[in-house]
C-alpha positions as CSV (number, residue, x, y, z in Angstrom):
1,X,0.0,0.0,0.0
2,X,1.3,3.5,-0.9
3,X,2.0,5.9,1.9
4,X,-0.6,8.4,0.6
5,X,-3.3,5.7,0.3
6,X,-2.6,4.7,3.9
7,X,-2.8,8.3,5.0
8,X,-6.1,8.8,3.2
9,X,-7.4,5.6,4.9
10,X,-6.4,6.9,8.3
11,X,-7.8,10.4,7.6
12,X,-11.2,8.8,6.8
13,X,-11.4,7.5,10.3
14,X,-11.6,11.1,11.5
15,X,-14.5,12.0,9.2
16,X,-17.3,13.7,11.2
17,X,-20.4,13.8,8.9
18,X,-23.4,16.2,8.9
19,X,-25.5,13.4,10.5
20,X,-22.8,13.1,13.2
21,X,-23.1,16.9,13.8
22,X,-26.9,16.8,14.1
23,X,-26.8,13.9,16.5
24,X,-24.0,15.6,18.5
25,X,-26.0,18.8,18.8
26,X,-29.2,17.0,20.1
27,X,-27.2,15.2,22.7
28,X,-25.3,18.3,23.7
29,X,-28.6,20.2,24.3
30,X,-29.9,17.2,26.4
31,X,-26.7,17.2,28.6
32,X,-26.9,21.0,28.9
33,X,-30.4,20.8,30.3
34,X,-29.5,17.9,32.6
35,X,-26.7,20.1,34.0
36,X,-29.2,23.0,34.6
37,X,-31.5,20.6,36.5
38,X,-29.1,18.8,38.8
39,X,-25.5,18.8,40.1
40,X,-23.1,15.9,39.5
41,X,-24.0,15.8,35.8
42,X,-21.7,15.2,32.9
43,X,-21.7,18.9,31.9
44,X,-21.5,20.9,35.1
45,X,-23.4,23.9,33.9
46,X,-22.0,26.1,36.7
47,X,-23.9,29.2,37.7
48,X,-21.5,32.1,37.9
49,X,-23.6,34.7,39.7
50,X,-23.0,37.1,36.9
51,X,-26.4,38.4,35.8
52,X,-25.5,40.7,32.9
53,X,-22.8,41.6,30.4
54,X,-20.8,44.9,29.9
55,X,-21.8,47.6,27.5
56,X,-18.4,49.4,27.0
57,X,-18.9,52.3,29.4
58,X,-17.1,50.8,32.4
59,X,-13.9,52.6,33.7
60,X,-11.1,52.1,36.1
61,X,-7.6,50.5,36.8
62,X,-7.8,46.9,37.9
63,X,-5.5,43.9,38.3
64,X,-6.2,40.5,36.7
65,X,-4.3,37.2,36.9
66,X,-4.9,34.2,34.6
67,X,-4.1,30.6,35.4
68,X,-5.4,29.1,32.3
69,X,-3.0,26.3,31.4
70,X,0.7,26.2,30.9
71,X,1.3,29.9,31.7
72,X,0.5,32.4,34.5
73,X,-0.2,35.9,33.4
74,X,-0.4,39.0,35.6
75,X,-1.8,42.2,34.1
76,X,-3.2,45.6,35.0
77,X,-6.1,46.9,32.8
78,X,-7.1,50.6,32.5
79,X,-10.7,50.6,31.2
80,X,-11.4,53.9,29.3
81,X,-15.2,53.7,29.3
82,X,-15.4,53.9,25.5
83,X,-15.1,50.1,24.6
84,X,-11.3,50.6,24.7
85,X,-8.6,49.7,27.3
86,X,-4.9,49.8,28.0
87,X,-3.1,46.8,29.3
88,X,0.3,46.1,30.9
89,X,1.2,42.5,31.5
90,X,3.8,39.9,32.3
91,X,3.7,36.1,31.7
92,X,5.7,33.2,33.2
93,X,5.6,29.5,32.4
94,X,4.3,27.3,35.1
95,X,7.1,24.9,36.0
96,X,5.9,21.3,35.5
97,X,6.8,20.5,39.1
98,X,4.3,23.1,40.2
99,X,1.6,21.5,38.1
100,X,2.1,18.4,40.2
101,X,3.1,20.0,43.5
102,X,2.5,18.1,46.8
103,X,0.4,21.0,48.2
104,X,-1.7,23.8,47.0
105,X,0.4,26.2,49.0
106,X,3.4,25.6,46.8
107,X,1.4,26.5,43.6
108,X,-0.5,29.5,45.0
109,X,2.6,30.8,46.8
110,X,4.4,30.8,43.4
111,X,1.4,32.7,41.9
112,X,1.4,35.4,44.7
113,X,5.2,35.9,44.2
114,X,4.6,36.7,40.5
115,X,2.0,39.3,41.5
116,X,4.5,40.9,43.9
117,X,7.1,41.0,41.1
118,X,4.6,42.6,38.7
119,X,3.6,45.3,41.1
120,X,7.2,46.2,41.9
121,X,8.1,46.3,38.2
122,X,5.1,48.1,36.7
123,X,3.4,49.9,39.6
124,X,6.2,50.8,41.9
125,X,4.7,54.2,42.9
126,X,1.4,52.6,43.9
127,X,3.1,49.7,45.6
128,X,5.4,51.9,47.7
129,X,2.6,54.4,48.6
130,X,0.0,51.9,49.7
131,X,1.9,49.2,51.6
132,X,1.1,50.9,54.9
133,X,-1.2,50.3,57.8
134,X,-4.0,52.7,58.7
135,X,-5.9,53.2,61.9
136,X,-9.4,51.6,61.6
137,X,-11.9,51.7,64.3
138,X,-14.1,49.1,62.6
139,X,-11.8,46.2,63.3
140,X,-11.0,44.7,66.8
141,X,-7.2,45.1,66.3
142,X,-7.6,48.8,65.3
143,X,-5.4,48.4,62.3
144,X,-5.6,46.4,59.1
145,X,-3.8,46.2,55.7
146,X,-5.3,48.4,53.2
147,X,-6.2,46.7,49.9
148,X,-5.8,49.1,47.1
149,X,-5.9,46.9,44.0
150,X,-9.0,44.9,43.2
151,X,-8.0,41.7,41.4
152,X,-10.0,39.5,39.0
153,X,-8.8,35.9,39.2
154,X,-9.3,33.9,36.0
155,X,-9.1,30.3,37.0
156,X,-9.8,28.0,34.1
157,X,-10.6,24.8,35.8
158,X,-13.9,23.4,37.0
159,X,-15.1,25.0,40.3
160,X,-18.2,25.0,42.4
161,X,-18.9,28.7,42.6
162,X,-20.9,30.0,45.5
163,X,-20.3,33.7,45.1
164,X,-18.6,36.3,43.0
165,X,-15.2,35.6,44.7
166,X,-15.8,32.2,46.2
167,X,-15.4,28.8,44.5
168,X,-14.1,25.4,45.4
169,X,-12.1,23.4,43.0
170,X,-14.0,20.4,41.6
171,X,-11.2,18.8,39.6
172,X,-8.0,19.6,37.8
173,X,-7.7,19.5,34.0
174,X,-5.0,20.5,31.5
175,X,-2.3,18.3,33.1
176,X,-2.5,19.8,36.6
177,X,-2.8,17.3,39.5
178,X,-2.5,18.7,43.1
179,X,-4.7,16.5,45.2
180,X,-5.1,18.7,48.4
181,X,-6.4,21.7,46.4
182,X,-9.5,19.8,45.3
183,X,-12.5,20.9,47.5
184,X,-10.8,24.1,48.6
185,X,-11.8,27.7,47.9
186,X,-9.2,28.8,45.3
187,X,-9.8,32.5,46.0
188,X,-9.0,32.0,49.6
189,X,-5.9,30.0,48.7
190,X,-4.6,32.9,46.6
191,X,-5.6,35.6,49.1
192,X,-3.8,33.8,51.9
193,X,-0.5,33.8,49.9
194,X,-1.0,37.4,48.9
195,X,-1.6,38.4,52.5
196,X,1.5,36.5,53.5
197,X,3.5,38.8,51.3
198,X,1.6,41.9,52.6
199,X,0.5,42.9,49.1
200,X,-2.2,45.6,48.8
201,X,-4.4,43.4,46.7
202,X,-7.9,42.0,47.2
203,X,-9.1,39.0,45.2
204,X,-12.5,40.5,44.2
205,X,-13.8,38.1,41.6
206,X,-13.4,34.5,40.5
207,X,-13.7,34.2,36.7
208,X,-13.5,31.3,34.4
209,X,-11.6,32.2,31.2
210,X,-14.7,31.7,29.1
211,X,-16.7,34.0,31.3
212,X,-13.9,36.5,30.9
213,X,-14.0,36.0,27.1
214,X,-17.8,36.6,27.1
215,X,-17.4,39.8,29.2
216,X,-14.5,41.2,27.2
217,X,-16.2,40.5,23.9
218,X,-19.4,42.3,25.1
219,X,-17.3,45.3,26.3
220,X,-15.5,45.7,22.9
221,X,-18.1,44.3,20.5
222,X,-19.7,46.5,17.8
223,X,-23.4,47.2,17.9
224,X,-25.9,47.2,20.8
225,X,-26.7,43.5,21.1
226,X,-25.0,41.8,24.1
227,X,-22.7,38.9,23.4
228,X,-24.4,35.5,23.9
229,X,-21.4,33.2,24.2
230,X,-17.8,33.3,25.1
231,X,-15.8,30.2,23.9
232,X,-12.2,29.1,24.2
233,X,-10.6,27.0,21.5
234,X,-6.9,26.9,22.6
235,X,-4.9,24.8,25.1
236,X,-8.3,23.6,26.4
237,X,-11.9,24.3,25.4
238,X,-14.9,25.6,27.2
239,X,-17.9,27.9,26.8
240,X,-19.9,30.3,29.0
241,X,-23.2,31.7,27.8
242,X,-26.2,33.8,28.9
243,X,-29.0,31.5,30.1
244,X,-32.6,32.3,31.3
245,X,-32.8,32.0,35.1
246,X,-36.0,30.1,34.7
247,X,-34.1,27.2,33.1
248,X,-31.6,26.9,36.0
249,X,-33.7,24.8,38.4
250,X,-30.9,23.1,40.4
251,X,-30.1,24.6,43.9
252,X,-27.8,27.7,44.0
253,X,-26.1,28.4,47.3
254,X,-25.2,32.1,46.7
255,X,-27.4,35.1,46.6
256,X,-28.0,36.8,43.2
257,X,-30.0,39.5,41.6
258,X,-32.9,37.9,39.7
259,X,-34.3,41.1,38.2
260,X,-32.5,40.5,34.9
261,X,-34.0,37.1,34.4
262,X,-30.7,35.8,33.2
263,X,-27.4,34.4,34.5
264,X,-24.1,33.5,32.8
265,X,-23.5,29.8,33.0
266,X,-20.1,28.2,32.7
267,X,-20.8,25.0,30.8
268,X,-17.6,23.1,31.3
269,X,-18.3,21.5,28.0
270,X,-14.9,19.8,27.8
271,X,-16.6,16.9,29.7
272,X,-19.5,16.6,27.2
273,X,-20.3,13.0,26.5
274,X,-17.7,11.4,28.8
275,X,-19.6,8.2,28.3
276,X,-19.0,8.3,24.5
277,X,-22.7,8.0,23.6
278,X,-22.3,10.0,20.4
279,X,-18.7,11.2,20.2
280,X,-16.4,9.4,17.8
281,X,-13.7,7.1,19.2
282,X,-10.9,6.0,16.9
283,X,-8.1,3.7,18.1
284,X,-6.0,6.9,18.3
285,X,-8.4,8.6,20.6
286,X,-8.5,5.5,22.8
287,X,-4.7,5.4,23.1
288,X,-4.5,9.1,24.0
289,X,-7.2,8.7,26.7
290,X,-5.7,5.5,28.1
291,X,-2.3,7.2,28.6
292,X,-3.6,10.5,29.9
293,X,-3.6,11.6,33.5
294,X,-7.5,11.5,33.5
295,X,-8.8,8.5,31.6
296,X,-12.5,8.7,30.8
297,X,-12.7,12.4,31.6
298,X,-12.8,15.5,29.4
299,X,-13.6,13.4,26.3
300,X,-14.9,16.3,24.2
301,X,-11.8,18.4,25.1
302,X,-9.5,15.5,24.1
303,X,-10.9,15.7,20.5
304,X,-11.0,19.5,20.1
305,X,-8.3,21.3,22.1
306,X,-4.7,22.3,21.2
307,X,-3.3,20.4,24.2
308,X,-4.4,17.1,22.6
309,X,-4.4,17.6,18.8
310,X,-0.6,17.4,18.5
311,X,-0.6,14.3,20.6
312,X,-3.3,12.6,18.4
313,X,-1.2,13.4,15.4
314,X,1.9,11.9,17.1
315,X,0.0,8.7,18.0
316,X,-1.3,8.3,14.5
317,X,2.2,8.7,12.9
318,X,3.7,6.2,15.4
319,X,1.0,3.7,14.6
320,X,1.5,4.2,10.8
321,X,5.3,3.8,11.3
322,X,4.6,0.3,12.8
323,X,3.2,-0.9,9.5
324,X,6.1,-2.6,7.6
325,X,4.2,-2.2,4.4
326,X,4.1,1.6,4.6
327,X,7.3,3.6,4.3
328,X,6.7,6.7,6.5
329,X,9.9,8.5,7.4
330,X,12.1,5.8,5.9
331,X,13.8,5.1,2.6
332,X,15.7,2.1,1.4
333,X,18.2,4.5,-0.3
334,X,18.5,8.1,-1.3
335,X,17.0,7.5,-4.8
336,X,13.6,7.1,-3.2
337,X,13.7,10.6,-1.8
338,X,13.2,13.7,-3.9
339,X,15.9,15.4,-1.7
340,X,18.4,12.7,-2.7
341,X,19.1,12.0,0.9
342,X,18.0,9.2,3.2
343,X,15.3,10.1,5.7
344,X,16.3,9.4,9.3
345,X,14.6,9.9,12.7
346,X,16.8,11.2,15.5
347,X,17.0,9.3,18.8
348,X,15.5,12.2,20.6
349,X,12.6,12.7,18.2
350,X,9.4,14.1,19.6
351,X,7.6,11.2,17.9
352,X,8.7,8.9,20.7
353,X,7.8,11.3,23.6
354,X,4.3,11.7,24.9
355,X,2.9,15.3,24.6
356,X,6.1,16.4,22.8
357,X,4.4,17.3,19.5
358,X,2.9,20.8,19.6
359,X,-0.4,21.3,17.9
360,X,1.0,24.2,15.9
361,X,2.3,21.7,13.3
362,X,-1.4,21.1,12.3
363,X,-1.7,24.8,11.5
364,X,1.5,24.8,9.5
365,X,0.4,21.7,7.6
366,X,-3.0,23.3,6.8
367,X,-1.5,26.5,5.6
368,X,1.2,25.0,3.4
369,X,-0.1,24.9,-0.2
370,X,3.2,25.0,-1.9
371,X,4.0,22.5,-4.7
372,X,6.7,20.7,-2.7
373,X,5.3,21.4,0.8
374,X,8.6,23.1,1.8
375,X,7.3,24.8,4.9
376,X,5.7,21.6,6.3
377,X,8.8,19.6,5.6
378,X,11.0,22.1,7.4
379,X,8.6,21.9,10.4
380,X,8.7,18.1,10.3
381,X,12.5,18.3,10.5
382,X,12.5,20.9,13.2
383,X,9.6,19.7,15.4
384,X,9.6,15.9,14.8
385,X,13.3,15.3,14.6
386,X,13.0,13.8,11.1
387,X,15.9,14.7,8.8
388,X,15.2,15.0,5.0
389,X,11.5,14.1,5.1
390,X,10.3,13.3,1.6
391,X,7.5,14.9,-0.3
392,X,5.4,11.8,0.3
393,X,6.1,12.0,4.0
394,X,4.8,15.6,4.1
395,X,1.8,14.6,2.0
396,X,0.9,12.0,4.5
397,X,1.3,14.3,7.5
398,X,-0.7,17.0,5.8
399,X,-3.6,14.6,5.0
400,X,-3.8,13.3,8.5
401,X,-3.3,16.6,10.2
402,X,-6.1,18.1,8.1
403,X,-8.5,15.4,9.1
404,X,-7.7,15.9,12.8
405,X,-8.1,19.7,12.6
406,X,-11.3,19.6,10.6
407,X,-12.9,17.2,13.0
408,X,-12.0,19.4,15.9
409,X,-13.5,22.5,14.2
410,X,-16.7,20.6,13.4
411,X,-16.9,19.6,17.1
412,X,-16.6,23.3,17.9
413,X,-19.5,24.0,15.6
414,X,-21.6,21.4,17.5
415,X,-21.0,23.3,20.8
416,X,-21.9,26.7,19.4
417,X,-24.9,25.4,17.5
418,X,-26.2,23.8,20.7
419,X,-25.9,27.0,22.7
420,X,-27.7,29.0,20.0
421,X,-30.6,26.5,19.8
422,X,-30.8,26.1,23.6
423,X,-31.2,29.9,24.2
424,X,-33.7,30.3,21.4
425,X,-31.9,33.3,20.0
426,X,-32.7,32.4,16.3
427,X,-36.4,32.6,17.1
428,X,-36.1,36.4,17.6
429,X,-36.1,38.8,14.7
430,X,-36.8,42.5,14.3
431,X,-38.9,44.2,11.7
432,X,-36.9,45.7,8.9
433,X,-37.2,49.0,7.2
434,X,-35.0,47.6,4.4
435,X,-31.6,48.9,3.1
436,X,-31.1,52.5,2.0
437,X,-32.4,53.4,-1.4
438,X,-30.1,54.1,-4.3
439,X,-31.1,57.7,-4.2
440,X,-30.2,57.9,-0.5
441,X,-26.8,56.4,-1.2
442,X,-26.2,58.9,-4.0
443,X,-27.0,61.7,-1.6
444,X,-24.4,60.3,0.9
445,X,-21.8,60.4,-1.9
446,X,-22.7,64.0,-2.8
447,X,-22.3,64.9,0.8
448,X,-19.0,63.1,0.9
449,X,-20.3,60.6,3.5
450,X,-18.3,58.0,1.7
451,X,-18.1,55.5,4.6
452,X,-21.9,55.5,5.1
453,X,-22.3,55.2,1.3
454,X,-19.9,52.2,1.1
455,X,-21.7,50.4,4.1
456,X,-25.1,51.1,2.6
457,X,-24.0,49.8,-0.8
458,X,-22.7,46.6,0.7
459,X,-25.9,46.1,2.7
460,X,-28.0,46.7,-0.4
461,X,-26.0,44.1,-2.4
462,X,-26.3,41.6,0.5
463,X,-30.0,42.2,0.8
464,X,-30.4,41.7,-3.0
465,X,-28.6,38.4,-2.7
466,X,-30.8,37.4,0.3
467,X,-27.8,37.6,2.6
468,X,-28.6,40.7,4.6
469,X,-28.7,40.6,8.4
470,X,-29.9,43.5,10.5
471,X,-27.8,44.5,13.4
472,X,-30.5,43.8,15.9
473,X,-30.8,40.2,14.6
474,X,-27.0,39.5,15.0
475,X,-26.1,36.8,17.5
476,X,-22.7,37.8,18.8
477,X,-20.2,35.1,19.8
478,X,-16.8,35.9,21.4
479,X,-14.0,33.4,20.8
480,X,-10.4,33.2,22.0
481,X,-7.6,30.7,21.7
482,X,-4.8,29.6,19.3
483,X,-6.9,27.2,17.2
484,X,-9.7,29.6,16.3
485,X,-7.2,32.4,15.8
486,X,-4.3,30.7,13.9
487,X,-5.6,27.4,12.4
488,X,-6.5,28.3,8.8
489,X,-10.1,27.7,8.1
490,X,-11.1,26.7,11.6
491,X,-14.1,29.2,11.6
492,X,-15.1,28.1,8.1
493,X,-15.3,24.5,9.2
494,X,-17.3,25.5,12.3
495,X,-19.7,27.4,10.2
496,X,-20.0,24.5,7.7
497,X,-21.1,22.3,10.6
498,X,-23.6,25.0,11.8
499,X,-25.3,25.1,8.4
500,X,-25.9,21.4,8.6
501,X,-27.9,21.7,11.9
502,X,-31.7,21.7,11.7
503,X,-33.0,25.0,13.2
504,X,-29.9,26.9,12.0
505,X,-29.2,26.2,8.4
506,X,-27.7,28.8,6.0
507,X,-30.0,31.6,7.0
508,X,-29.4,31.2,10.7
509,X,-25.6,30.8,10.2
510,X,-25.5,34.2,8.5
511,X,-26.9,35.8,11.6
512,X,-24.0,34.5,13.8
513,X,-21.2,37.0,14.2
514,X,-18.0,35.4,15.5
515,X,-15.3,37.8,16.8
516,X,-12.0,37.4,18.6
517,X,-12.3,38.6,22.2
518,X,-9.1,40.6,22.7
519,X,-7.5,39.5,25.9
520,X,-10.6,38.0,27.3
521,X,-9.1,36.4,30.4
522,X,-7.5,39.7,31.5
523,X,-10.0,42.3,30.5
524,X,-13.0,40.1,31.4
525,X,-11.6,39.4,34.8
526,X,-11.0,43.1,35.4
527,X,-14.6,44.0,34.4
528,X,-16.0,41.6,37.0
529,X,-13.5,42.8,39.6
530,X,-14.7,46.4,38.9
531,X,-18.3,45.4,39.4
532,X,-17.5,43.4,42.5
533,X,-15.7,46.4,44.0
534,X,-18.6,48.7,43.4
535,X,-20.9,46.1,45.0
536,X,-18.7,45.9,48.0
537,X,-18.7,49.7,48.3
538,X,-22.5,49.8,47.9
539,X,-23.2,47.1,50.4
540,X,-20.5,48.2,52.9
541,X,-19.5,44.5,53.4
542,X,-16.3,42.9,52.2
543,X,-17.2,40.3,49.5
544,X,-15.2,37.7,51.3
545,X,-17.7,37.8,54.2
546,X,-21.0,37.6,52.3
547,X,-22.5,36.1,49.2
548,X,-22.5,38.4,46.3
549,X,-24.3,38.7,43.0
550,X,-23.4,40.7,39.9
551,X,-25.4,42.9,37.6
552,X,-23.0,44.6,35.2
553,X,-25.6,46.8,33.7
554,X,-25.9,48.7,37.1
555,X,-22.4,50.2,36.5
556,X,-22.6,51.3,32.9
557,X,-24.6,53.9,31.2
558,X,-27.0,51.8,29.1
559,X,-26.8,48.0,29.1
560,X,-26.6,46.3,25.7
561,X,-29.9,44.6,25.0
562,X,-30.2,40.9,25.0
563,X,-33.3,39.8,22.9
564,X,-35.6,37.5,24.7
565,X,-36.2,34.1,23.2
């Protein structure tokens, strides 16, 4: 069997058909509703106590930290109140030994130290001026540390949230495994280590990265319609969306404002269909799961996120190499190689090390359309430790990588489609006055309103073609992560899957606006910290001593509207 024929056979195992998409969406919605009705469900559907989304008028200087995977980021965000912001940040890799530390204190102590270094480097004036003690008659000791900076803590792991800055860790994902942290309040763990360093910082809000993405997108998004969903497609994957309060029927421990009739729900959709009722399961998926730190858990994430796609590719290539009838990465002599050199695999090749193949090679493979696949061959040599890979080798890698990446994107389309159908947003539509007339466009040109004329012309052409979508009918989705941002065609494959879904189709898909949420985990966390601080001031009670709810619209000028289903 030729190498390309074998690659095509393997690639076919990753095909995810339109029927598969429709079946997946139906089961996704079923598991979403199960999670809204009861705890301990496959999809956690965690209430966040956030009962609104920003509108772009919020202002202030806040800190945010982000523990989202392999890196820890500390930043300060200056919200300008006009949908724009300024950001200062630092980032440090999480040492692998910290990801498997014996105690939570080791990890959270490391995080607090990074906050201290950031303040000393970027806010020395504030840091020096506010590390002081002030007399306070409201406390028994008469003195207390003054917290100057309010901090939003983006913690991208499953938590049981019982307040705006209270939440206990349910389980670790993304390769972390620190047993004694499970069941503990992660905000309290971080605050304890911050206090040990006498830093003027108050952990004001606990934010999952997808909630942050949702908040940041709604702050910066064009138009007046609030963002429905924030989704991450990067190292891991997850989604947070605006749900009707009436659909959340399971018990909620914390207080919240029910006047909006809505609450942001953190789906934790990485665990969708852990029982593999509808998800595909190739032999390669099975090997990855078996050898992972959490077998049987996060099964959706293991088919869609950047942390796992490179490993799936590695497993496939190793399995193909085991077939003596298929010559992948080997030549009998140099005459079989278009480079006139014999292909060899180094002893330290990433192919032989678990998790050593980065998912970026899938993006490079997808992007390389050159005749001899020069860019991909260079990447194979650099990243896989394969010297002089042949054109046929690169063809095989490209074929298989494409299949893995496309399946991941179509899975992403399943998740987004399910959220849209679950919330009933497509059932709402506003009356239209139609596009501008040709005469009105001509008048814009005469008045030198060229921008308005160009927009109106584009809208008229789209309306003529049956493709026009009114701003009020837009369903806004915020996304973040390396896959959706850098994998060529990822959004196109997502949209292709959406069009296959009954209840969405081509007309519904055109109403969906997908935009990158710029720095969701930082800005989003800052936005919730801002509101939490105002709530604390309004109530007169520290948030750490009471349950808190959040209604963002209370702190902007006019909240973006969220159409009712």
